[in-house]
C-alpha positions in Angstrom: 180.4 91.3 120.6 180.7 87.6 119.8 183.1 87.0 116.9 182.0 85.5 113.6 182.4 81.7 113.5 184.6 79.9 111.0 183.2 78.4 107.8 181.3 75.2 108.1 180.8 75.4 111.9 178.0 73.0 113.0 175.1 74.0 115.1 172.1 72.0 116.4 169.7 74.8 115.4 169.8 77.9 113.2 167.0 80.4 113.8 166.3 82.9 111.0 164.7 86.1 112.3 165.5 88.4 115.1 162.1 89.5 116.3 160.4 88.5 119.5 159.6 84.9 118.3 163.0 84.3 116.9 164.9 85.5 119.9 162.4 83.7 122.2 163.0 80.4 120.4 166.8 80.9 120.4 166.8 81.6 124.2 164.6 78.6 124.9 166.6 76.2 122.8 170.0 77.4 124.0 168.7 77.0 127.6 167.9 73.3 126.9 171.5 72.7 125.8 171.2 73.1 122.1 174.0 74.8 120.2 172.1 77.7 118.5 172.8 80.4 116.0 170.4 83.2 115.3 170.7 85.5 112.3 168.8 88.7 111.6 169.2 90.6 108.3 168.8 94.0 110.0 168.8 95.0 113.7 167.0 93.0 116.3 163.4 94.0 116.6 163.7 96.2 113.6 160.3 95.3 112.1 157.0 94.1 113.6 158.4 93.6 117.1 159.2 97.2 117.7 156.1 98.6 116.0 153.3 97.2 118.3 150.9 99.0 120.6 153.4 98.3 123.4 150.9 96.1 125.3 151.0 92.7 127.0 147.3 92.0 126.8 144.7 89.2 126.6 143.0 90.8 123.6 139.6 91.9 124.9 138.2 92.5 121.5 139.2 89.0 120.3 136.4 87.7 122.4 134.0 89.1 119.8 135.6 86.7 117.3 135.2 83.7 119.7 139.0 83.4 120.1 138.6 82.0 123.6 141.7 79.8 123.6 143.9 82.5 122.4 142.6 85.0 125.0 142.9 82.4 127.8 146.5 81.7 126.8 147.4 85.4 126.4 145.9 86.2 129.8 147.9 83.4 131.5 151.1 84.6 129.7 150.4 88.2 130.9 150.9 87.0 134.5 154.0 85.0 133.6 155.6 88.0 131.8 154.8 90.5 134.6 156.8 88.3 136.9 159.7 87.6 134.5 160.3 91.1 133.3 159.2 93.7 135.9 161.7 96.2 134.4 160.1 96.4 130.9 156.5 95.2 131.7 154.2 96.9 134.1 150.4 96.8 135.0 148.2 99.4 133.3 144.6 100.2 133.9 142.3 100.8 130.9 139.1 102.9 130.9 136.5 102.1 128.3 133.8 104.8 127.7 130.4 103.2 127.2 128.7 104.2 123.9 125.4 102.4 123.9 124.8 102.6 120.2 128.0 100.6 119.5 128.0 97.9 122.1 125.4 97.3 124.8 126.5 97.4 128.4 125.5 93.8 129.0 127.9 92.7 126.2 130.8 94.6 127.7 130.1 93.3 131.2 130.0 89.8 129.9 133.2 90.2 128.0 135.0 91.7 131.1 133.7 88.9 133.3 135.3 86.4 130.9 138.4 88.6 130.7 138.7 88.5 134.5 138.1 84.7 134.8 139.4 82.9 131.8 142.8 82.6 133.4 144.2 83.0 136.9 145.1 86.5 138.0 147.8 86.9 140.6 148.7 90.6 140.4 146.1 92.5 138.4 142.9 94.1 139.7 139.5 93.0 138.5 137.4 95.1 136.1 134.7 97.4 137.4 132.0 99.9 136.3 132.7 103.6 136.3 130.9 107.0 136.4 132.9 109.8 134.8 132.8 113.2 136.5 134.0 116.7 135.6 137.6 115.7 136.4 137.6 113.1 133.6 139.6 114.1 130.4 136.7 112.6 128.4 134.0 114.8 126.9 131.0 115.6 129.2 128.6 113.3 127.3 130.7 110.3 128.3 128.9 109.5 131.6 129.6 105.8 132.2 132.3 103.3 131.4 134.3 100.4 132.5 137.8 99.8 133.8 140.0 96.7 133.5 143.7 95.7 133.7 146.4 94.8 131.2 150.1 95.6 131.0 152.4 97.9 129.1 155.7 96.7 127.6 158.8 98.2 126.0 158.4 95.8 123.0 161.9 96.2 121.4 163.6 95.8 124.7 161.7 92.5 125.2 163.4 91.3 122.1 166.8 92.6 123.2 166.4 90.9 126.6 165.6 87.6 125.0 168.7 87.9 122.7 170.8 88.7 125.8 169.3 85.6 127.5 170.1 83.5 124.5 173.6 84.8 124.5 174.0 84.0 128.2 173.0 80.4 127.4 175.6 80.2 124.7 173.7 81.2 121.5 175.6 82.9 118.7 173.6 86.1 117.8 174.4 87.7 114.4 172.7 90.9 113.4 172.8 92.4 109.9 173.4 88.9 108.6 171.0 87.5 106.0 170.2 83.9 105.3 170.7 83.7 101.6 170.5 80.0 101.1 169.4 77.0 103.2 169.6 73.5 101.6 168.9 70.2 103.2 170.7 67.0 102.2 171.5 63.6 103.8 174.0 65.2 106.2 171.7 68.0 107.4 171.3 71.7 106.6 173.9 73.8 104.8 173.1 77.4 105.4 174.8 80.3 103.7 174.9 83.6 105.6 175.9 87.0 104.2 176.9 89.9 106.5 176.6 93.6 105.8 179.9 93.6 104.1 178.6 91.0 101.6 181.0 88.4 103.1 179.5 84.9 102.9 180.0 82.1 105.3 178.6 78.5 105.3 177.4 76.9 108.5 175.8 73.5 109.1 172.8 72.6 111.3 170.6 69.7 112.2 167.5 71.9 112.3 166.3 75.3 111.0 163.6 77.6 112.3 162.0 80.1 110.0 160.8 82.9 112.3 161.2 85.7 109.7 157.9 87.3 110.5 156.6 89.3 107.5 159.3 87.5 105.4 158.3 84.0 106.5 156.9 83.1 103.1 159.5 85.0 101.0 162.3 83.1 102.8 160.8 79.9 101.2 161.1 81.6 97.8 164.5 83.2 98.2 166.5 80.9 100.4 164.7 77.6 100.9 163.7 77.2 97.3 160.5 75.4 98.1 156.9 76.3 98.4 155.6 77.7 101.7 153.1 75.3 103.3 150.9 78.2 104.5 150.1 81.8 103.5 150.1 84.9 105.6 148.1 88.1 105.3 150.1 91.3 105.9 148.2 93.8 107.9 149.5 97.3 108.5 149.1 98.8 112.0 150.0 102.5 112.4 150.3 104.7 115.5 150.7 108.4 116.1 152.4 110.1 119.1 151.2 113.5 120.4 152.0 115.6 123.5 150.2 114.0 126.4 146.4 114.5 126.2 145.8 114.1 129.9 147.9 113.7 133.1 146.1 110.8 134.6 147.9 107.4 134.8 145.4 105.2 133.0 145.1 104.3 129.3 141.9 104.4 127.3 140.3 102.0 124.9 138.0 103.8 122.5 135.2 102.3 120.4 134.6 103.5 116.9 131.6 103.4 114.5 133.4 100.9 112.2 133.7 98.3 115.0 137.4 98.9 115.6 139.0 100.1 118.8 141.7 102.6 119.3 144.1 102.8 122.3 145.3 106.0 123.9 148.2 105.1 126.1 150.5 107.2 128.4 153.9 107.1 126.7 157.4 108.0 127.8 156.2 110.5 130.5 155.3 113.4 128.2 153.4 111.8 125.3 150.3 109.9 124.4 150.5 106.9 122.0 147.4 106.5 119.8 146.7 103.4 117.7 146.2 101.2 115.9 144.9 100.9 112.4 144.2 97.7 110.6 144.8 98.0 106.8 145.7 95.2 104.4 149.2 95.7 103.1 151.0 94.6 99.9 154.6 95.4 99.2 157.9 95.3 100.9 157.5 95.2 104.7 160.6 97.3 105.1 158.9 100.2 103.4 155.7 100.3 105.4 154.7 103.8 106.5 151.6 105.6 107.9 149.5 107.5 105.4 147.4 110.6 105.7 144.1 108.7 106.0 145.4 106.7 108.9 146.6 109.9 110.7 143.2 111.5 110.2 141.4 108.3 111.3 143.3 108.2 114.6 142.9 112.0 115.2 139.2 111.8 114.5 138.5 108.9 116.9 140.5 110.6 119.6 138.6 113.9 119.2 135.3 112.1 119.4 136.2 111.2 123.0 138.5 113.7 124.6 138.1 117.3 125.8 141.6 118.0 124.6 141.4 118.2 120.9 144.3 117.3 118.6 145.1 117.8 114.9 147.6 116.3 112.5 149.9 119.3 113.3 150.2 118.0 116.9 151.7 114.7 115.8 155.3 114.5 116.9 156.0 110.9 115.9 154.6 108.1 113.9 155.4 104.4 113.3 153.9 101.6 111.3 154.4 97.9 111.4 153.3 94.9 109.3 151.7 92.1 111.2 152.2 88.7 109.5 148.8 87.2 110.4 147.8 83.7 109.5 145.6 84.0 106.4 142.2 82.6 107.5 140.3 84.3 104.6 138.5 86.8 107.0 136.6 89.5 105.2 138.2 92.4 107.1 141.8 92.9 108.4 140.6 93.4 112.0 138.9 90.0 112.0 142.0 88.1 111.0 143.1 85.7 113.7 146.0 86.7 115.9 146.6 83.0 116.7 149.7 81.2 115.5 150.7 77.9 114.1 153.8 75.9 113.1 154.5 73.8 110.2 157.3 71.2 110.4 158.7 69.6 107.3 161.3 66.9 107.2 161.3 65.4 103.7 161.7 62.0 105.4 164.9 63.0 107.2 165.9 63.7 110.7 166.6 67.4 109.8 163.5 69.4 110.4 162.4 72.8 109.2 160.0 74.5 111.6 158.2 77.6 110.2 156.2 80.0 112.4 153.1 81.6 111.0 151.2 84.3 112.9 151.3 85.1 116.6 151.3 88.2 118.8 153.8 89.6 121.2 151.9 88.6 124.4 152.2 84.9 123.5 155.8 84.9 122.2 157.1 82.8 125.2 154.4 80.2 124.9 154.9 80.1 121.1 158.7 79.7 121.6 158.3 76.9 124.1 155.9 75.0 121.9 158.2 75.4 118.9 161.3 74.2 120.8 159.3 71.3 122.2 158.6 70.3 118.6 162.3 70.8 117.6 163.5 68.8 120.6 161.7 65.7 119.3 164.8 65.5 117.1 167.2 66.1 120.0 166.3 63.4 122.6 169.1 64.5 125.0 167.8 68.1 125.2 166.5 69.4 128.6 162.9 70.2 129.3 161.0 73.5 129.1 162.3 76.1 131.6 161.4 79.7 130.5 158.1 80.0 132.5 160.0 80.9 135.6 163.1 82.4 134.0 163.7 86.1 134.8 164.8 88.0 131.8 168.1 89.9 132.0 167.7 93.0 134.1 164.5 91.9 135.9 166.1 90.7 139.1 164.0 92.8 141.5 160.5 92.8 142.9 159.2 96.3 142.0 160.3 99.3 140.0 159.9 101.6 143.0 162.0 99.5 145.2 164.8 99.1 142.7 164.6 102.8 141.9 165.2 103.6 145.5 168.2 101.2 145.6 169.7 103.0 142.6 169.1 106.4 144.1 170.9 105.4 147.3 173.8 103.8 145.4 174.2 106.6 142.7 172.9 109.7 144.5 174.4 111.9 141.8 171.9 110.6 139.2 168.8 112.7 138.4 165.5 111.0 139.3 164.3 111.2 135.7 167.4 109.2 134.6 166.9 106.6 137.3 163.3 106.1 136.3 164.2 105.6 132.7 167.1 103.2 133.6 164.7 101.1 135.8 162.0 100.7 133.1 164.5 100.4 130.2 167.3 98.3 131.7 166.5 97.2 135.2 169.7 95.9 136.8 171.5 95.9 133.5 172.1 99.6 133.9 174.6 98.9 136.6 176.8 97.4 133.9 177.7 101.0 132.8 176.9 102.8 136.1 179.3 100.7 138.1 182.3 102.4 136.3 181.1 105.9 137.3 181.4 107.8 140.6 179.9 111.1 139.4 177.9 112.4 136.4 181.1 113.6 134.8 182.3 110.0 134.6 179.4 109.3 132.2 181.1 111.2 129.4 179.4 113.2 126.7 175.7 114.1 127.3 174.1 113.7 123.8 170.9 115.3 125.1 168.1 114.5 127.5 170.3 112.5 129.8 171.6 110.1 127.1 175.2 109.8 128.1 178.2 108.3 126.4 178.5 105.5 129.0 175.0 104.3 128.1 175.7 104.5 124.4 179.0 102.6 124.7 177.2 99.9 126.7 174.6 99.6 123.9 177.3 99.2 121.3 179.4 96.8 123.3 176.7 94.6 124.8 173.4 95.0 122.9 174.4 94.8 119.2 173.6 98.5 118.6 175.5 100.3 115.8 173.4 103.0 114.2 171.2 105.9 115.2 167.8 104.1 115.0 169.2 101.1 117.0 169.9 103.4 119.9 167.2 106.2 119.7 164.2 104.1 118.8 164.8 100.4 119.8 167.2 100.3 122.7 165.8 103.6 124.1 163.0 106.0 123.1 165.3 109.1 123.3 164.6 110.0 119.7 161.5 111.7 121.1 163.7 114.0 123.1 166.8 114.8 121.2 167.0 117.7 118.7 168.2 117.3 115.2 171.6 118.7 116.1 171.9 116.4 119.0 171.0 113.4 116.8 173.7 114.5 114.4 176.2 114.7 117.2 175.3 111.1 118.2 175.5 109.9 114.6 179.0 111.4 114.2 180.0 109.7 117.5 178.7 106.3 116.2 180.5 106.7 112.9 183.8 107.1 114.7 183.1 104.3 117.2 181.4 101.6 115.2 181.7 100.0 111.8 180.3 102.4 109.1 176.5 102.1 108.9 175.8 104.8 106.3 175.6 107.9 108.5 172.6 109.7 110.0 169.7 107.3 109.1 166.1 108.4 109.0 163.1 106.9 110.7 159.4 107.8 110.5 159.7 109.0 114.1 162.5 111.3 113.2 160.8 112.7 110.1 157.9 113.8 112.4 159.9 114.8 115.4 162.9 116.4 113.7 
C-alpha cells in the first residue's frame, strides 16, 4: 500500500472520513487535479456505509413527506450508478402487497406514477399492478399489489471502489488514521494525524472536508475546537438475516401498521435480508447494536405477510448502523429528512472547511460533486466535474452475464459459484489475482466456501484490508459462509501476514452466525 508521507507534506485537500461521501469526495477532487489525502480512523466503510439496506433507490416512501427534489435526484442518480458500477449494482424488482386499511390503492398508484416519471429511466422497467396467485410466497389473503424497480448494491464495495478510484487519480488513502487536530492559521490548515501505533504526523492543507458521518459534529469538538454550524440526529437502523424465505428473484416492500415499511431482499444467494428499523440513538456510534425489540419487530412484520414463518431463532446474522441525519426537528425518526447540506466556513481566509451533514448512499456521487464544486471555488485551476460518466474500478463491462461467460471461458477451472461471486464483488478487478493462476491449486489455501488465499492476499495488498471483519464483512460477505474454525484459521493467517490487529475480532454478524 501507499507509504506514509513525511511530516509537513502539503496537500490541496484533506478529507476526514472514509465512508461513501468521504471516498466519493476524495475521488472527485483527485480527478480534478487536486492533491488529496483521505484519513479514516477505522477501516473504510466501517460504520454507516456498510450497514445500509444495500439499495440504490429513489426512496418511494419519501414522497409521503413531499421530498420531491430528493426523490428526483435519487432516481436520476440510480440510472447513473447502474451504468458506472454494473459489477456491484444491479436492477431489482420490488413487490408491494396492497393492504387497503394502511394506504389506499389510488395513493400507491399516484406515488408509483411519480416514481416512474420524476426522472428519466433508461434501463429499469415501469411499475405495474399485480394479482397474487397460489404460487406467491405471500399469505393467501394478500390478493393484489404493485411492482416497481430499484437497484441492489454491495454498499461497502461501493466505498472501496471509490477509494480505489481516488488512489488511481493520485490520492493518498490512510486507513486506521485519526484526525486528532486541525487548526487554521494565515498559512492554511495544519492537521495532526495519529495512526494505529499512536505515531503522529503533521500535514498541511489549503482546504479540509469534514465527512465524518456520525462523528461530523464530534470532530468539531475534538479536533477542530470550534462549534458545529449544524446539528445531526442519530437514527439507528437495524437488519436481520435469515435463511432465504422464498426462491423468487424479487424483493418485497412491506407496509406496517405504524406507517413504516420493511424490505425483504434476496441476499447472497441463500439468505433474505430484512430491515430496517428507525430508532433515535444516543451514544457512541461505534457501539450501536440491534436489540431484542428490533428483532421481534422485523420478525413480526415479516410473519404478517409471508407463508414461510420465521422466529428469532432463525436469525443467522444482524447488523446495525447509525444514520447521521440532518436534524429538522421531525417528531419521529422515520420522518427525518434524508437530504443533505454543506456548510462552508472560511473565517475570512482562503482556507475553507466544508462539512457534510446528512445524505444517503444513493446520492453520494451527486453530493460529492456538489461538495467538490464548492471547494474548487478556492482552486481556480482545478478541472471540471467528471464523475457522472466515470466507470468505477472493476465495472468495465456491459452485463454481469456477459462478463461471467468471459471469465468462465478464460478460467474454466473456476466453479460457477465462485465466478458469480467474483463478478458481483470485484468485476474485472478479480483478474488482478486470477491472472497469476492456471489451476485452482494456484489459488493457495481455501479458507472455506471458495475464499482462497489469492483473493485474501489481493485484499491485503490492494484494498487496505488487514483484519477479519475487513475481509469477511466489508470486502466480501463470506462471514455468512465460514465456520468458526475457518474464521479462526483466516485470523491466524492474517496475524502472520499483516501488522497485528488484535486477533480474531468479533462482529454482530459473527455473534449470530458463529
